[in-house]
N, CA and C atoms of all chains as a GROMACS GRO file, in nm:
protein
  630
    1MET      N    1   9.978   8.655   9.240
    1MET     CA    2   9.859   8.685   9.156
    1MET      C    3   9.731   8.646   9.228
    2MET      N    4   9.736   8.535   9.305
    2MET     CA    5   9.614   8.494   9.375
    2MET      C    6   9.573   8.599   9.477
    3ALA      N    7   9.671   8.667   9.534
    3ALA     CA    8   9.638   8.770   9.632
    3ALA      C    9   9.568   8.888   9.567
    4VAL      N   10   9.593   8.910   9.439
    4VAL     CA   11   9.527   9.020   9.369
    4VAL      C   12   9.380   8.987   9.351
    5GLU      N   13   9.351   8.858   9.328
    5GLU     CA   14   9.214   8.817   9.298
    5GLU      C   15   9.127   8.790   9.419
    6SER      N   16   9.187   8.752   9.531
    6SER     CA   17   9.106   8.711   9.646
    6SER      C   18   9.139   8.789   9.772
    7PRO      N   19   9.036   8.842   9.840
    7PRO     CA   20   9.060   8.917   9.964
    7PRO      C   21   9.111   8.830  10.078
    8LEU      N   22   9.099   8.699  10.061
    8LEU     CA   23   9.142   8.610  10.169
    8LEU      C   24   9.289   8.570  10.158
    9VAL      N   25   9.354   8.609  10.048
    9VAL     CA   26   9.491   8.566  10.027
    9VAL      C   27   9.592   8.675  10.059
   10THR      N   28   9.691   8.638  10.139
   10THR     CA   29   9.806   8.724  10.164
   10THR      C   30   9.925   8.652  10.103
   11ALA      N   31   9.995   8.717  10.009
   11ALA     CA   32  10.109   8.654   9.944
   11ALA      C   33  10.236   8.728   9.982
   12ASP      N   34  10.328   8.657  10.044
   12ASP     CA   35  10.456   8.716  10.083
   12ASP      C   36  10.565   8.657   9.998
   13VAL      N   37  10.645   8.742   9.935
   13VAL     CA   38  10.764   8.696   9.864
   13VAL      C   39  10.881   8.724   9.958
   14ILE      N   40  10.954   8.621   9.992
   14ILE     CA   41  11.058   8.635  10.094
   14ILE      C   42  11.194   8.602  10.036
   15GLU      N   43  11.287   8.695  10.049
   15GLU     CA   44  11.423   8.673   9.998
   15GLU      C   45  11.494   8.584  10.100
   16ALA      N   46  11.521   8.460  10.061
   16ALA     CA   47  11.567   8.357  10.154
   16ALA      C   48  11.700   8.387  10.224
   17ILE      N   49  11.792   8.449  10.152
   17ILE     CA   50  11.925   8.471  10.209
   17ILE      C   51  11.923   8.569  10.326
   18GLU      N   52  11.834   8.669  10.318
   18GLU     CA   53  11.831   8.769  10.425
   18GLU      C   54  11.764   8.721  10.552
   19PHE      N   55  11.686   8.615  10.542
   19PHE     CA   56  11.614   8.567  10.659
   19PHE      C   57  11.645   8.420  10.684
   20PRO      N   58  11.768   8.392  10.723
   20PRO     CA   59  11.809   8.252  10.738
   20PRO      C   60  11.726   8.176  10.840
   21HIS      N   61  11.677   8.245  10.942
   21HIS     CA   62  11.599   8.172  11.042
   21HIS      C   63  11.468   8.121  10.982
   22LEU      N   64  11.414   8.198  10.888
   22LEU     CA   65  11.291   8.153  10.821
   22LEU      C   66  11.322   8.042  10.723
   23SER      N   67  11.435   8.056  10.652
   23SER     CA   68  11.473   7.954  10.556
   23SER      C   69  11.497   7.822  10.628
   24GLN      N   70  11.551   7.833  10.749
   24GLN     CA   71  11.575   7.711  10.827
   24GLN      C   72  11.444   7.654  10.877
   25LYS      N   73  11.358   7.743  10.926
   25LYS     CA   74  11.231   7.697  10.981
   25LYS      C   75  11.152   7.616  10.879
   26TYR      N   76  11.153   7.663  10.754
   26TYR     CA   77  11.076   7.595  10.650
   26TYR      C   78  11.162   7.503  10.564
   27ARG      N   79  11.284   7.481  10.608
   27ARG     CA   80  11.379   7.393  10.538
   27ARG      C   81  11.388   7.429  10.389
   28VAL      N   82  11.417   7.556  10.365
   28VAL     CA   83  11.428   7.601  10.226
   28VAL      C   84  11.567   7.567  10.177
   29MET      N   85  11.575   7.472  10.086
   29MET     CA   86  11.706   7.434  10.034
   29MET      C   87  11.722   7.474   9.888
   30GLY      N   88  11.611   7.493   9.821
   30GLY     CA   89  11.615   7.539   9.683
   30GLY      C   90  11.500   7.636   9.666
   31VAL      N   91  11.512   7.724   9.568
   31VAL     CA   92  11.403   7.819   9.544
   31VAL      C   93  11.354   7.807   9.400
   32PRO      N   94  11.230   7.841   9.371
   32PRO     CA   95  11.137   7.889   9.473
   32PRO      C   96  11.082   7.777   9.561
   33LYS      N   97  11.046   7.812   9.683
   33LYS     CA   98  10.976   7.717   9.766
   33LYS      C   99  10.856   7.791   9.822
   34SER      N  100  10.739   7.733   9.810
   34SER     CA  101  10.618   7.800   9.856
   34SER      C  102  10.556   7.722   9.970
   35ILE      N  103  10.513   7.796  10.071
   35ILE     CA  104  10.448   7.733  10.186
   35ILE      C  105  10.307   7.792  10.195
   36VAL      N  106  10.207   7.707  10.212
   36VAL     CA  107  10.070   7.756  10.223
   36VAL      C  108  10.017   7.729  10.363
   37ASN      N  109   9.980   7.835  10.432
   37ASN     CA  110   9.926   7.823  10.569
   37ASN      C  111  10.010   7.735  10.659
   38GLU      N  112  10.139   7.738  10.640
   38GLU     CA  113  10.233   7.661  10.722
   38GLU      C  114  10.216   7.510  10.710
   39VAL      N  115  10.127   7.463  10.624
   39VAL     CA  116  10.105   7.318  10.620
   39VAL      C  117  10.137   7.249  10.489
   40VAL      N  118  10.125   7.318  10.379
   40VAL     CA  119  10.153   7.254  10.250
   40VAL      C  120  10.276   7.319  10.188
   41GLU      N  121  10.367   7.237  10.139
   41GLU     CA  122  10.489   7.292  10.081
   41GLU      C  123  10.499   7.256   9.934
   42MET      N  124  10.556   7.348   9.857
   42MET     CA  125  10.580   7.319   9.716
   42MET      C  126  10.725   7.354   9.686
   43ASP      N  127  10.801   7.253   9.648
   43ASP     CA  128  10.940   7.279   9.612
   43ASP      C  129  10.947   7.303   9.462
   44GLY      N  130  11.004   7.415   9.424
   44GLY     CA  131  11.014   7.446   9.282
   44GLY      C  132  10.892   7.524   9.234
   45ALA      N  133  10.895   7.552   9.105
   45ALA     CA  134  10.784   7.629   9.046
   45ALA      C  135  10.674   7.532   9.002
   46TYR      N  136  10.554   7.557   9.042
   46TYR     CA  137  10.441   7.470   9.006
   46TYR      C  138  10.356   7.537   8.899
   47PRO      N  139  10.302   7.458   8.807
   47PRO     CA  140  10.207   7.514   8.712
   47PRO      C  141  10.083   7.561   8.788
   48GLU      N  142  10.011   7.653   8.728
   48GLU     CA  143   9.898   7.716   8.796
   48GLU      C  144   9.799   7.619   8.858
   49ALA      N  145   9.760   7.517   8.783
   49ALA     CA  146   9.658   7.424   8.834
   49ALA      C  147   9.706   7.349   8.956
   50GLN      N  148   9.833   7.307   8.953
   50GLN     CA  149   9.886   7.232   9.068
   50GLN      C  150   9.904   7.325   9.188
   51PHE      N  151   9.943   7.447   9.161
   51PHE     CA  152   9.961   7.544   9.270
   51PHE      C  153   9.827   7.566   9.338
   52LEU      N  154   9.724   7.583   9.258
   52LEU     CA  155   9.590   7.604   9.312
   52LEU      C  156   9.546   7.482   9.392
   53ALA      N  157   9.574   7.363   9.341
   53ALA     CA  158   9.536   7.240   9.411
   53ALA      C  159   9.602   7.236   9.549
   54ALA      N  160   9.727   7.279   9.556
   54ALA     CA  161   9.798   7.280   9.683
   54ALA      C  162   9.735   7.380   9.780
   55VAL      N  163   9.695   7.493   9.728
   55VAL     CA  164   9.630   7.595   9.811
   55VAL      C  165   9.498   7.541   9.865
   56LEU      N  166   9.420   7.478   9.779
   56LEU     CA  167   9.291   7.425   9.823
   56LEU      C  168   9.311   7.313   9.923
   57LYS      N  169   9.416   7.233   9.902
   57LYS     CA  170   9.446   7.125   9.997
   57LYS      C  171   9.477   7.183  10.134
   58ALA      N  172   9.550   7.292  10.135
   58ALA     CA  173   9.589   7.354  10.263
   58ALA      C  174   9.469   7.404  10.342
   59VAL      N  175   9.367   7.450  10.272
   59VAL     CA  176   9.252   7.504  10.346
   59VAL      C  177   9.145   7.401  10.376
   60THR      N  178   9.154   7.284  10.313
   60THR     CA  179   9.050   7.184  10.341
   60THR      C  180   9.100   7.074  10.431
   61ARG      N  181   9.219   7.089  10.484
   61ARG     CA  182   9.269   6.988  10.577
   61ARG      C  183   9.181   6.987  10.701
   62PRO      N  184   9.153   6.868  10.755
   62PRO     CA  185   9.069   6.862  10.875
   62PRO      C  186   9.140   6.922  10.995
   63MET      N  187  12.090  10.153   9.079
   63MET     CA  188  12.070  10.011   9.098
   63MET      C  189  12.016   9.946   8.970
   64ILE      N  190  11.924  10.018   8.904
   64ILE     CA  191  11.868   9.962   8.780
   64ILE      C  192  11.949  10.021   8.664
   65PRO      N  193  12.006   9.935   8.578
   65PRO     CA  194  12.085   9.986   8.464
   65PRO      C  195  12.000  10.080   8.376
   66GLN      N  196  12.068  10.177   8.317
   66GLN     CA  197  12.001  10.280   8.237
   66GLN      C  198  11.905  10.222   8.133
   67LYS      N  199  11.951  10.122   8.058
   67LYS     CA  200  11.868  10.066   7.952
   67LYS      C  201  11.741  10.003   8.009
   68ASP      N  202  11.758   9.932   8.122
   68ASP     CA  203  11.642   9.869   8.185
   68ASP      C  204  11.546   9.975   8.236
   69ARG      N  205  11.603  10.084   8.285
   69ARG     CA  206  11.517  10.191   8.335
   69ARG      C  207  11.430  10.247   8.223
   70GLU      N  208  11.489  10.261   8.105
   70GLU     CA  209  11.412  10.313   7.992
   70GLU      C  210  11.301  10.216   7.953
   71ASN      N  211  11.336  10.087   7.950
   71ASN     CA  212  11.235   9.986   7.916
   71ASN      C  213  11.122   9.985   8.019
   72LEU      N  214  11.163   9.997   8.144
   72LEU     CA  215  11.066   9.994   8.253
   72LEU      C  216  10.973  10.115   8.247
   73LYS      N  217  11.033  10.229   8.215
   73LYS     CA  218  10.955  10.352   8.206
   73LYS      C  219  10.847  10.336   8.099
   74ALA      N  220  10.887  10.278   7.986
   74ALA     CA  221  10.793  10.257   7.876
   74ALA      C  222  10.686  10.156   7.917
   75LEU      N  223  10.728  10.051   7.986
   75LEU     CA  224  10.634   9.948   8.031
   75LEU      C  225  10.530  10.008   8.125
   76PHE      N  226  10.576  10.090   8.218
   76PHE     CA  227  10.485  10.153   8.312
   76PHE      C  228  10.391  10.248   8.240
   77ALA      N  229  10.446  10.322   8.144
   77ALA     CA  230  10.363  10.420   8.072
   77ALA      C  231  10.249  10.352   7.999
   78SER      N  232  10.278  10.236   7.942
   78SER     CA  233  10.172  10.169   7.865
   78SER      C  234  10.094  10.069   7.946
   79GLY      N  235  10.158  10.014   8.053
   79GLY     CA  236  10.095   9.902   8.122
   79GLY      C  237  10.034   9.929   8.259
   80LEU      N  238  10.070  10.038   8.323
   80LEU     CA  239  10.017  10.063   8.458
   80LEU      C  240   9.878  10.121   8.448
   81ALA      N  241   9.781  10.046   8.501
   81ALA     CA  242   9.641  10.087   8.485
   81ALA      C  243   9.593  10.184   8.591
   82GLY      N  244   9.669  10.201   8.696
   82GLY     CA  245   9.622  10.288   8.802
   82GLY      C  246   9.732  10.311   8.904
   83PRO      N  247   9.702  10.383   9.010
   83PRO     CA  248   9.805  10.412   9.110
   83PRO      C  249   9.835  10.292   9.200
   84VAL      N  250   9.959  10.284   9.244
   84VAL     CA  251   9.999  10.182   9.341
   84VAL      C  252  10.082  10.252   9.448
   85GLN      N  253  10.051  10.221   9.571
   85GLN     CA  254  10.133  10.276   9.679
   85GLN      C  255  10.220  10.166   9.733
   86CYS      N  256  10.350  10.196   9.748
   86CYS     CA  257  10.442  10.101   9.809
   86CYS      C  258  10.461  10.145   9.953
   87THR      N  259  10.407  10.069  10.046
   87THR     CA  260  10.428  10.100  10.187
   87THR      C  261  10.555  10.027  10.227
   88PHE      N  262  10.654  10.102  10.266
   88PHE     CA  263  10.788  10.047  10.286
   88PHE      C  264  10.830  10.063  10.431
   89PHE      N  265  10.860   9.951  10.496
   89PHE     CA  266  10.911   9.956  10.633
   89PHE      C  267  11.061   9.929  10.628
   90THR      N  268  11.136  10.021  10.686
   90THR     CA  269  11.280  10.008  10.685
   90THR      C  270  11.332  10.061  10.818
   91GLN      N  271  11.462  10.071  10.827
   91GLN     CA  272  11.518  10.130  10.947
   91GLN      C  273  11.608  10.242  10.903
   92GLN      N  274  11.576  10.362  10.949
   92GLN     CA  275  11.655  10.477  10.907
   92GLN      C  276  11.786  10.481  10.981
   93GLN      N  277  11.880  10.551  10.924
   93GLN     CA  278  12.007  10.571  10.994
   93GLN      C  279  11.978  10.654  11.118
   94SER      N  280  12.033  10.614  11.227
   94SER     CA  281  12.005  10.686  11.350
   94SER      C  282  12.130  10.687  11.436
   95ALA      N  283  12.161  10.803  11.490
   95ALA     CA  284  12.280  10.813  11.573
   95ALA      C  285  12.261  10.739  11.704
   96LEU      N  286  12.132  10.723  11.742
   96LEU     CA  287  12.105  10.657  11.870
   96LEU      C  288  12.115  10.506  11.860
   97ALA      N  289  12.068  10.452  11.748
   97ALA     CA  290  12.071  10.306  11.733
   97ALA      C  291  12.212  10.265  11.694
   98ALA      N  292  12.230  10.215  11.574
   98ALA     CA  293  12.364  10.178  11.531
   98ALA      C  294  12.410  10.288  11.435
   99PRO      N  295  12.498  10.374  11.478
   99PRO     CA  296  12.536  10.490  11.397
   99PRO      C  297  12.578  10.453  11.256
  100GLY      N  298  12.516  10.520  11.157
  100GLY     CA  299  12.555  10.500  11.018
  100GLY      C  300  12.515  10.367  10.959
  101VAL      N  301  12.428  10.292  11.027
  101VAL     CA  302  12.394  10.160  10.973
  101VAL      C  303  12.244  10.142  10.956
  102GLU      N  304  12.203  10.119  10.833
  102GLU     CA  305  12.065  10.078  10.811
  102GLU      C  306  12.069   9.926  10.816
  103CYS      N  307  11.958   9.858  10.823
  103CYS     CA  308  11.962   9.713  10.824
  103CYS      C  309  12.027   9.670  10.693
  104GLU      N  310  12.081   9.552  10.690
  104GLU     CA  311  12.171   9.514  10.583
  104GLU      C  312  12.126   9.548  10.441
  105TYR      N  313  12.002   9.518  10.405
  105TYR     CA  314  11.959   9.546  10.268
  105TYR      C  315  11.858   9.659  10.259
  106CYS      N  316  11.837   9.728  10.370
  106CYS     CA  317  11.738   9.836  10.370
  106CYS      C  318  11.778   9.946  10.273
  107LYS      N  319  11.907   9.978  10.272
  107LYS     CA  320  11.954  10.088  10.186
  107LYS      C  321  11.933  10.052  10.040
  108GLU      N  322  11.971   9.929  10.001
  108GLU     CA  323  11.954   9.888   9.861
  108GLU      C  324  11.807   9.888   9.823
  109THR      N  325  11.723   9.840   9.914
  109THR     CA  326  11.581   9.835   9.886
  109THR      C  327  11.526   9.976   9.869
  110ARG      N  328  11.566  10.064   9.956
  110ARG     CA  329  11.518  10.202   9.946
  110ARG      C  330  11.561  10.262   9.813
  111GLU      N  331  11.687  10.244   9.776
  111GLU     CA  332  11.736  10.300   9.649
  111GLU      C  333  11.661  10.242   9.530
  112LEU      N  334  11.638  10.111   9.535
  112LEU     CA  335  11.567  10.045   9.426
  112LEU      C  336  11.426  10.102   9.413
  113LEU      N  337  11.357  10.114   9.525
  113LEU     CA  338  11.220  10.166   9.522
  113LEU      C  339  11.218  10.311   9.475
  114GLU      N  340  11.315  10.389   9.518
  114GLU     CA  341  11.319  10.530   9.475
  114GLU      C  342  11.340  10.538   9.324
  115GLU      N  343  11.421  10.447   9.270
  115GLU     CA  344  11.443  10.448   9.125
  115GLU      C  345  11.315  10.409   9.052
  116VAL      N  346  11.243  10.311   9.105
  116VAL     CA  347  11.118  10.267   9.042
  116VAL      C  348  11.016  10.381   9.044
  117VAL      N  349  11.002  10.443   9.157
  117VAL     CA  350  10.904  10.551   9.172
  117VAL      C  351  10.935  10.668   9.080
  118ALA      N  352  11.063  10.689   9.052
  118ALA     CA  353  11.102  10.800   8.964
  118ALA      C  354  11.062  10.775   8.819
  119LEU      N  355  11.027  10.650   8.786
  119LEU     CA  356  10.996  10.617   8.647
  119LEU      C  357  10.851  10.639   8.609
  120THR      N  358  10.765  10.658   8.710
  120THR     CA  359  10.624  10.677   8.680
  120THR      C  360  10.556  10.757   8.791
  121SER      N  361  10.460  10.838   8.752
  121SER     CA  362  10.391  10.917   8.854
  121SER      C  363  10.283  10.834   8.923
  122LEU      N  364  10.259  10.712   8.872
  122LEU     CA  365  10.151  10.632   8.930
  122LEU      C  366  10.194  10.549   9.051
  123VAL      N  367  10.324  10.533   9.070
  123VAL     CA  368  10.370  10.454   9.185
  123VAL      C  369  10.427  10.550   9.290
  124SER      N  370  10.377  10.539   9.412
  124SER     CA  371  10.428  10.626   9.518
  124SER      C  372  10.491  10.542   9.628
  125LEU      N  373  10.580  10.605   9.702
  125LEU     CA  374  10.653  10.537   9.808
  125LEU      C  375  10.617  10.600   9.942
  126ASP      N  376  10.574  10.516  10.034
  126ASP     CA  377  10.533  10.563  10.166
  126ASP      C  378  10.624  10.492  10.265
  127THR      N  379  10.725  10.564  10.314
  127THR     CA  380  10.828  10.499  10.395
  127THR      C  381  10.804  10.516  10.544
  128HIS      N  382  10.823  10.406  10.618
  128HIS     CA  383  10.806  10.411  10.763
  128HIS      C  384  10.923  10.344  10.831
  129ASP      N  385  10.952  10.389  10.950
  129ASP     CA  386  11.063  10.332  11.026
  129ASP      C  387  11.011  10.221  11.116
  130PHE      N  388  11.071  10.105  11.099
  130PHE     CA  389  11.029   9.986  11.173
  130PHE      C  390  11.044  10.002  11.324
  131VAL      N  391  11.142  10.079  11.364
  131VAL     CA  392  11.168  10.096  11.506
  131VAL      C  393  11.085  10.208  11.567
  132THR      N  394  11.091  10.326  11.506
  132THR     CA  395  11.019  10.439  11.566
  132THR      C  396  10.868  10.431  11.540
  133GLU      N  397  10.829  10.352  11.440
  133GLU     CA  398  10.685  10.337  11.415
  133GLU      C  399  10.644  10.192  11.437
  134ALA      N  400  10.690  10.138  11.547
  134ALA     CA  401  10.668   9.995  11.575
  134ALA      C  402  10.520   9.958  11.580
  135ALA      N  403  10.439  10.047  11.632
  135ALA     CA  404  10.296  10.016  11.643
  135ALA      C  405  10.234  10.003  11.505
  136LEU      N  406  10.276  10.090  11.414
  136LEU     CA  407  10.224  10.084  11.276
  136LEU      C  408  10.271   9.956  11.209
  137ALA      N  409  10.397   9.921  11.234
  137ALA     CA  410  10.451   9.798  11.175
  137ALA      C  411  10.368   9.680  11.223
  138LYS      N  412  10.334   9.682  11.349
  138LYS     CA  413  10.257   9.572  11.406
  138LYS      C  414  10.119   9.562  11.342
  139THR      N  415  10.052   9.676  11.324
  139THR     CA  416   9.918   9.669  11.262
  139THR      C  417   9.927   9.623  11.117
  140HIS      N  418  10.043   9.644  11.055
  140HIS     CA  419  10.061   9.595  10.918
  140HIS      C  420  10.110   9.451  10.916
  141GLY      N  421  10.133   9.394  11.036
  141GLY     CA  422  10.181   9.257  11.041
  141GLY      C  423  10.324   9.244  10.990
  142VAL      N  424  10.402   9.349  11.006
  142VAL     CA  425  10.541   9.346  10.960
  142VAL      C  426  10.632   9.316  11.078
  143ASP      N  427  10.701   9.201  11.071
  143ASP     CA  428  10.789   9.165  11.180
  143ASP      C  429  10.934   9.155  11.136
  144ARG      N  430  10.961   9.187  11.010
  144ARG     CA  431  11.098   9.182  10.960
  144ARG      C  432  11.110   9.284  10.846
  145ILE      N  433  11.232   9.332  10.830
  145ILE     CA  434  11.253   9.435  10.727
  145ILE      C  435  11.374   9.401  10.642
  146PRO      N  436  11.389   9.456  10.523
  146PRO     CA  437  11.296   9.550  10.462
  146PRO      C  438  11.165   9.483  10.421
  147ALA      N  439  11.055   9.555  10.433
  147ALA     CA  440  10.924   9.502  10.398
  147ALA      C  441  10.853   9.602  10.308
  148ILE      N  442  10.792   9.550  10.201
  148ILE     CA  443  10.719   9.636  10.109
  148ILE      C  444  10.580   9.577  10.092
  149GLU      N  445  10.476   9.659  10.103
  149GLU     CA  446  10.343   9.611  10.071
  149GLU      C  447  10.290   9.696   9.958
  150LEU      N  448  10.235   9.629   9.856
  150LEU     CA  449  10.181   9.702   9.741
  150LEU      C  450  10.032   9.723   9.762
  151LYS      N  451   9.987   9.846   9.752
  151LYS     CA  452   9.845   9.874   9.773
  151LYS      C  453   9.787   9.942   9.650
  152GLY      N  454   9.679   9.884   9.601
  152GLY     CA  455   9.616   9.941   9.482
  152GLY      C  456   9.481   9.876   9.469
  153LYS      N  457   9.462   9.798   9.363
  153LYS     CA  458   9.333   9.733   9.344
  153LYS      C  459   9.335   9.584   9.381
  154ALA      N  460   9.440   9.539   9.445
  154ALA     CA  461   9.444   9.398   9.484
  154ALA      C  462   9.340   9.375   9.592
  155LYS      N  463   9.274   9.261   9.585
  155LYS     CA  464   9.173   9.231   9.687
  155LYS      C  465   9.240   9.177   9.813
  156GLY      N  466   9.351   9.109   9.796
  156GLY     CA  467   9.425   9.055   9.910
  156GLY      C  468   9.550   9.137   9.933
  157ARG      N  469   9.648   9.075   9.998
  157ARG     CA  470   9.771   9.149  10.032
  157ARG      C  471   9.891   9.094   9.955
  158VAL      N  472   9.970   9.186   9.904
  158VAL     CA  473  10.090   9.149   9.829
  158VAL      C  474  10.209   9.212   9.899
  159ARG      N  475  10.300   9.129   9.951
  159ARG     CA  476  10.411   9.184  10.028
  159ARG      C  477  10.543   9.123   9.986
  160PHE      N  478  10.648   9.202  10.003
  160PHE     CA  479  10.783   9.155   9.973
  160PHE      C  480  10.868   9.176  10.098
  161PHE      N  481  10.945   9.074  10.133
  161PHE     CA  482  11.038   9.087  10.245
  161PHE      C  483  11.178   9.062  10.193
  162GLY      N  484  11.265   9.157  10.220
  162GLY     CA  485  11.402   9.144  10.168
  162GLY      C  486  11.414   9.226  10.041
  163VAL      N  487  11.535   9.247   9.997
  163VAL     CA  488  11.556   9.333   9.880
  163VAL      C  489  11.503   9.265   9.753
  164PRO      N  490  11.413   9.330   9.680
  164PRO     CA  491  11.357   9.268   9.559
  164PRO      C  492  11.449   9.283   9.439
  165ALA      N  493  11.564   9.220   9.447
  165ALA     CA  494  11.664   9.233   9.341
  165ALA      C  495  11.664   9.110   9.251
  166GLY      N  496  11.729   9.122   9.138
  166GLY     CA  497  11.744   9.009   9.047
  166GLY      C  498  11.610   8.955   9.000
  167TYR      N  499  11.592   8.825   9.013
  167TYR     CA  500  11.468   8.762   8.967
  167TYR      C  501  11.347   8.819   9.040
  168GLU      N  502  11.364   8.847   9.164
  168GLU     CA  503  11.253   8.900   9.243
  168GLU      C  504  11.208   9.036   9.192
  169PHE      N  505  11.296   9.108   9.127
  169PHE     CA  506  11.260   9.239   9.075
  169PHE      C  507  11.155   9.226   8.965
  170SER      N  508  11.169   9.126   8.880
  170SER     CA  509  11.068   9.111   8.774
  170SER      C  510  10.934   9.070   8.834
  171THR      N  511  10.938   8.998   8.946
  171THR     CA  512  10.814   8.964   9.016
  171THR      C  513  10.751   9.092   9.071
  172LEU      N  514  10.835   9.180   9.125
  172LEU     CA  515  10.785   9.307   9.179
  172LEU      C  516  10.718   9.388   9.067
  173VAL      N  517  10.782   9.395   8.953
  173VAL     CA  518  10.726   9.472   8.840
  173VAL      C  519  10.593   9.413   8.795
  174GLU      N  520  10.590   9.281   8.783
  174GLU     CA  521  10.465   9.213   8.745
  174GLU      C  522  10.355   9.241   8.844
  175ASP      N  523  10.390   9.235   8.973
  175ASP     CA  524  10.292   9.259   9.077
  175ASP      C  525  10.245   9.404   9.076
  176LEU      N  526  10.335   9.496   9.047
  176LEU     CA  527  10.294   9.638   9.038
  176LEU      C  528  10.187   9.653   8.931
  177LEU      N  529  10.208   9.588   8.817
  177LEU     CA  530  10.110   9.597   8.709
  177LEU      C  531   9.977   9.533   8.749
  178ASP      N  532   9.984   9.415   8.812
  178ASP     CA  533   9.862   9.345   8.853
  178ASP      C  534   9.787   9.420   8.962
  179VAL      N  535   9.861   9.472   9.058
  179VAL     CA  536   9.798   9.546   9.168
  179VAL      C  537   9.734   9.675   9.115
  180ALA      N  538   9.799   9.736   9.018
  180ALA     CA  539   9.747   9.861   8.962
  180ALA      C  540   9.612   9.837   8.893
  181SER      N  541   9.600   9.722   8.827
  181SER     CA  542   9.477   9.697   8.752
  181SER      C  543   9.376   9.615   8.830
  182GLY      N  544   9.424   9.540   8.928
  182GLY     CA  545   9.334   9.450   9.000
  182GLY      C  546   9.304   9.325   8.918
  183GLN      N  547   9.376   9.309   8.807
  183GLN     CA  548   9.354   9.194   8.718
  183GLN      C  549   9.480   9.110   8.711
  184THR      N  550   9.464   8.980   8.688
  184THR     CA  551   9.581   8.894   8.669
  184THR      C  552   9.556   8.804   8.549
  185LYS      N  553   9.660   8.725   8.515
  185LYS     CA  554   9.645   8.634   8.401
  185LYS      C  555   9.601   8.496   8.446
  186LEU      N  556   9.552   8.484   8.568
  186LEU     CA  557   9.504   8.354   8.615
  186LEU      C  558   9.384   8.311   8.531
  187SER      N  559   9.370   8.180   8.516
  187SER     CA  560   9.260   8.131   8.433
  187SER      C  561   9.125   8.152   8.502
  188ALA      N  562   9.021   8.144   8.422
  188ALA     CA  563   8.886   8.161   8.476
  188ALA      C  564   8.857   8.052   8.577
  189ALA      N  565   8.908   7.931   8.551
  189ALA     CA  566   8.886   7.820   8.643
  189ALA      C  567   8.951   7.848   8.778
  190THR      N  568   9.072   7.900   8.775
  190THR     CA  569   9.141   7.931   8.901
  190THR      C  570   9.066   8.039   8.976
  191LYS      N  571   9.024   8.141   8.905
  191LYS     CA  572   8.952   8.251   8.971
  191LYS      C  573   8.823   8.201   9.034
  192ALA      N  574   8.758   8.108   8.965
  192ALA     CA  575   8.632   8.053   9.018
  192ALA      C  576   8.659   7.978   9.148
  193GLN      N  577   8.766   7.900   9.149
  193GLN     CA  578   8.802   7.824   9.269
  193GLN      C  579   8.839   7.918   9.383
  194LEU      N  580   8.912   8.023   9.351
  194LEU     CA  581   8.953   8.119   9.454
  194LEU      C  582   8.830   8.184   9.517
  195ALA      N  583   8.727   8.202   9.436
  195ALA     CA  584   8.605   8.264   9.487
  195ALA      C  585   8.534   8.175   9.587
  196THR      N  586   8.568   8.044   9.588
  196THR     CA  587   8.502   7.954   9.683
  196THR      C  588   8.574   7.947   9.817
  197LEU      N  589   8.687   8.013   9.828
  197LEU     CA  590   8.763   8.011   9.954
  197LEU      C  591   8.680   8.070  10.067
  198THR      N  592   8.688   8.002  10.183
  198THR     CA  593   8.618   8.058  10.298
  198THR      C  594   8.715   8.085  10.412
  199GLN      N  595   8.838   8.040  10.394
  199GLN     CA  596   8.937   8.061  10.499
  199GLN      C  597   9.055   8.141  10.446
  200PRO      N  598   9.125   8.211  10.534
  200PRO     CA  599   9.241   8.287  10.487
  200PRO      C  600   9.352   8.196  10.435
  201VAL      N  601   9.424   8.243  10.336
  201VAL     CA  602   9.537   8.171  10.280
  201VAL      C  603   9.660   8.258  10.295
  202HIS      N  604   9.760   8.204  10.361
  202HIS     CA  605   9.886   8.277  10.375
  202HIS      C  606   9.990   8.204  10.290
  203LEU      N  607  10.028   8.268  10.180
  203LEU     CA  608  10.128   8.209  10.091
  203LEU      C  609  10.262   8.272  10.122
  204GLN      N  610  10.363   8.188  10.138
  204GLN     CA  611  10.497   8.242  10.158
  204GLN      C  612  10.584   8.180  10.048
  205VAL      N  613  10.638   8.263   9.963
  205VAL     CA  614  10.720   8.213   9.853
  205VAL      C  615  10.863   8.257   9.876
  206PHE      N  616  10.951   8.160   9.892
  206PHE     CA  617  11.092   8.190   9.915
  206PHE      C  618  11.164   8.197   9.781
  207VAL      N  619  11.241   8.303   9.763
  207VAL     CA  620  11.316   8.323   9.638
  207VAL      C  621  11.456   8.370   9.673
  208THR      N  622  11.542   8.375   9.569
  208THR     CA  623  11.672   8.438   9.588
  208THR      C  624  11.695   8.529   9.468
  209PRO      N  625  11.788   8.625   9.479
  209PRO     CA  626  11.806   8.719   9.368
  209PRO      C  627  11.860   8.655   9.241
  210THR      N  628  11.932   8.543   9.253
  210THR     CA  629  11.992   8.488   9.131
  210THR      C  630  11.900   8.386   9.066
   0.00000   0.00000   0.00000
């Protein structure tokens, strides 16, 4: 949904079983698992506000 | 792939809920006698069938299929490095993509995204939208799911 609202967001939904090398790279052991800019991870489903906080954290890292 | 009853529900949902056209740009690998005879990539066939069934339910969703191998340059410009890959194009400001067969739980995400991309609107709160508007750097979200 964030990708619909912002031109800066690319949202990829990835089926973990078909891409084991990616699941391994990001240590996906349970789903859903979300990765933001390769730096912030969220295991499980996050409520909207927390998800947004994680996204903002990923872009404001020094 | 989609059970008859679900297809009817989906058709009705699209008829009342799809606000505009959506193009599904689909990268797959066609059967080729030169490559691996009679073999599409493992889930490419299922994905293609699923998308064809979805497209048959509404005139607003179109399918634009490309071959990952023979159209490698196009795949590259789309940033597609694995297949099956689907990108939804409509009124979304950013990019919405699916990698792997969008079956099971992922299918309802695909349907939701089709509706959102068609309208360019989402159910995100005003506060979230305001924060998103302050973004100055690209955000690449990768959400791992499974069909069950």
